[in-house]
C-alpha positions in Angstrom: 20.5 1.7 -19.2 21.6 -1.9 -19.9 20.1 -5.4 -19.6 20.5 -5.5 -15.8 19.7 -1.9 -15.0 16.7 0.3 -15.9 15.6 3.8 -15.0 12.0 5.0 -15.3 10.8 8.5 -14.3 7.9 10.8 -14.9 6.8 14.4 -14.0 3.2 15.4 -13.8 2.2 19.1 -13.4 -1.5 19.8 -12.8 -3.9 22.6 -11.9 -7.5 22.6 -10.5 -9.4 25.7 -11.6 -12.1 25.3 -9.1 -12.7 24.1 -5.5 -12.5 20.4 -4.5 -12.6 18.3 -1.4 -10.5 19.9 1.4 -9.4 22.7 -1.0 -11.6 25.8 -0.9 -9.9 27.6 -3.8 -8.2 26.9 -7.1 -5.0 25.0 -6.6 -2.0 23.5 -8.4 0.7 21.0 -7.8 3.1 18.5 -9.3 4.3 14.9 -8.8 7.7 13.5 -9.7 8.6 9.8 -9.5 11.9 8.0 -10.4 12.6 4.2 -10.1 15.9 2.4 -10.6 15.5 -1.4 -11.2 18.3 -4.0 -11.0 17.6 -7.4 -12.4 20.8 -9.5 -12.6 18.9 -12.8 -13.3 15.5 -14.2 -13.9 15.2 -15.1 -10.2 16.2 -11.7 -8.6 14.8 -8.2 -9.0 15.5 -5.2 -6.8 14.2 -1.7 -7.2 14.4 1.6 -5.4 11.7 4.3 -5.9 11.5 7.9 -4.9 8.3 10.0 -5.2 7.7 13.7 -4.5 4.3 15.2 -4.4 3.3 18.9 -4.0 -0.4 19.5 -3.5 -2.3 22.5 -2.1 -4.8 21.9 0.6 -6.8 24.0 3.2 -4.6 25.3 6.0 -5.3 23.8 9.4 -4.7 27.2 11.0 -7.9 28.6 9.3 -10.5 30.3 11.5 -13.2 29.0 9.1 -14.0 32.6 8.1 -11.4 32.9 5.3 -9.8 29.6 4.4 -6.2 29.8 3.1 -4.6 27.1 1.1 -1.0 25.9 1.7 1.6 23.8 0.1 1.7 20.2 1.3 4.9 18.2 0.4 4.9 14.4 0.6 8.0 12.3 -0.1 7.9 8.5 -0.4 11.0 6.2 -0.6 10.5 2.5 -1.3 12.9 -0.5 -1.6 11.6 -3.7 -3.0 13.1 -7.2 -3.5 11.6 -10.2 -5.2 13.6 -13.5 -5.2 12.5 -16.8 -6.7 14.0 -19.5 -4.6 13.0 -22.3 -6.9 10.1 -23.3 -9.2 7.8 -23.5 -6.1 8.7 -20.6 -3.8 9.0 -16.9 -4.3 9.9 -14.3 -1.6 9.0 -10.6 -1.8 10.2 -8.0 0.7 9.4 -4.3 0.8 10.1 -1.4 3.0 8.6 2.1 2.4 8.9 5.4 4.2 6.7 8.5 3.9 7.2 12.0 5.1 4.7 14.9 5.0 5.5 18.6 5.7 3.1 21.5 5.7 3.2 24.9 7.5 0.1 24.4 9.6 1.1 21.1 11.1 4.0 19.3 12.7 6.3 17.1 10.6 4.7 13.7 10.1 6.2 10.4 9.0 5.4 6.7 8.6 6.9 3.4 7.5 5.8 -0.1 6.5 7.7 -3.4 6.1 6.1 -6.4 4.3 7.3 -9.9 3.8 5.5 -12.2 1.3 5.8 -15.9 0.6 4.2 -17.4 -2.5 4.0 -21.2 -2.9 2.9 -22.8 -6.2 3.6 -26.5 -6.4 3.3 -28.2 -9.8 2.4 -31.6 -8.5 -0.5 -30.5 -6.3 -3.5 -28.2 -7.3 -2.9 -25.7 -4.5 -1.5 -22.1 -4.4 -0.6 -20.4 -1.2 0.2 -16.8 -0.5 1.3 -15.5 3.0 2.1 -12.0 4.3 3.3 -10.5 7.5 3.7 -6.7 7.8 4.7 -4.1 10.4 3.7 -0.5 10.1 4.1 2.7 12.1 2.6 6.1 11.0 2.0 9.3 12.9 -1.5 9.7 11.6 -4.0 8.7 8.9 -2.5 11.4 6.7 0.8 9.3 6.5 -1.0 6.1 5.6 0.7 3.7 3.2 -1.0 1.4 0.7 0.2 -2.1 -0.3 -1.3 -4.5 -2.8 -2.5 -7.8 -1.4 -3.3 -11.1 -3.1 -6.9 -12.0 -3.0 -9.6 -14.1 -4.7 -10.3 -13.9 -8.4 -11.4 -10.3 -9.5 -11.1 -9.0 -6.0 -8.8 -5.9 -5.8 -7.3 -5.4 -2.4 -5.0 -2.4 -1.6 -5.8 -1.6 2.1 -4.4 1.4 3.9 -1.8 0.8 6.6 -1.9 3.5 9.3 -1.2 4.1 13.0 0.9 1.4 14.6 0.6 -2.4 14.4 0.9 -5.5 12.4 -0.9 -7.2 9.5 -1.1 -10.8 8.4 -3.1 -12.8 5.9 -3.1 -16.0 4.0 -4.7 -17.0 0.8 -5.3 -20.6 -0.4 -6.5 -21.6 -3.8 -7.5 -25.2 -4.5 -8.3 -26.2 -8.1 -10.6 -29.1 -8.8 -11.3 -30.5 -12.3 -14.3 -28.1 -12.8 -14.1 -25.8 -9.9 -11.7 -23.5 -8.0 -12.0 -22.4 -4.4 -10.3 -19.4 -2.8 -10.1 -19.0 1.0 -8.6 -15.9 2.5 -8.3 -14.6 6.0 -6.5 -11.4 7.1 -6.1 -9.5 10.4 -4.9 -6.1 11.5 -3.6 -5.8 15.1 -3.2 -2.2 16.3 -0.9 -1.5 19.1 -2.2 1.9 20.1 -5.9 1.9 19.4 -8.9 1.0 21.6 -11.3 1.6 18.7 -11.0 1.3 14.9 -12.8 3.5 12.3 -15.9 5.4 13.3 -19.6 5.6 12.7 -21.3 2.5 11.4 -17.9 1.0 10.7 -16.5 1.4 14.2 -14.9 -1.6 15.8 -14.4 -1.9 19.6 -10.9 -3.2 20.3 -7.6 -3.3 18.5 -8.3 -6.1 16.1 -9.8 -5.9 12.6 -10.2 -9.0 10.5 -11.6 -9.9 7.1 -12.6 -13.2 5.4 -13.1 -14.0 1.7 -14.5 -17.3 0.3 -15.0 -17.6 -3.4 -16.0 -20.6 -5.6 -15.9 -20.7 -9.4 -17.5 -23.5 -11.4 -16.6 -24.3 -15.0 -19.3 -25.9 -17.2 
């Protein structure tokens, strides 16, 4: 559009000629995404994103004798802001909404808000990343994903679902021939007495994770 504004969009149309998980018949669908980005300076970037998905899945009204498939519509709206305060601090804020509609189920929705602070001093060999998040979804189907900073080569995009908060911090300390990463994160659910199921079931509303990584250079 110009140096400050940009527009990116795509449309994906797909078909599945055979059955797959939760779809007991051939199916089809499409996905559309459009994002508008505003970057007035090197220190500020704002974007808004809209995504529409149509997928076909098994109807929840099925009597398990003959399974019909139905159209499932999902819409996501996201607003993201990244602001570099100075050469040391960067703030990132995001809010995202999701809505799912299907004939065999009630209207479902969800939202997430994340606030990140990144600190990278030049005079001290330490990097720090902090996050606090609030989320509220009607079910696991309306879960939302958000990338999280983690140790080297560790990819972290957890699912945020039900109702609660999330926080984590990541510290990296660099020695002359070694680097140490220490990360601790916690989910606190407001409306759950147990988390997950089976071998991964956790009694109580708190789920935490810990990562420690050391890299030596020879």
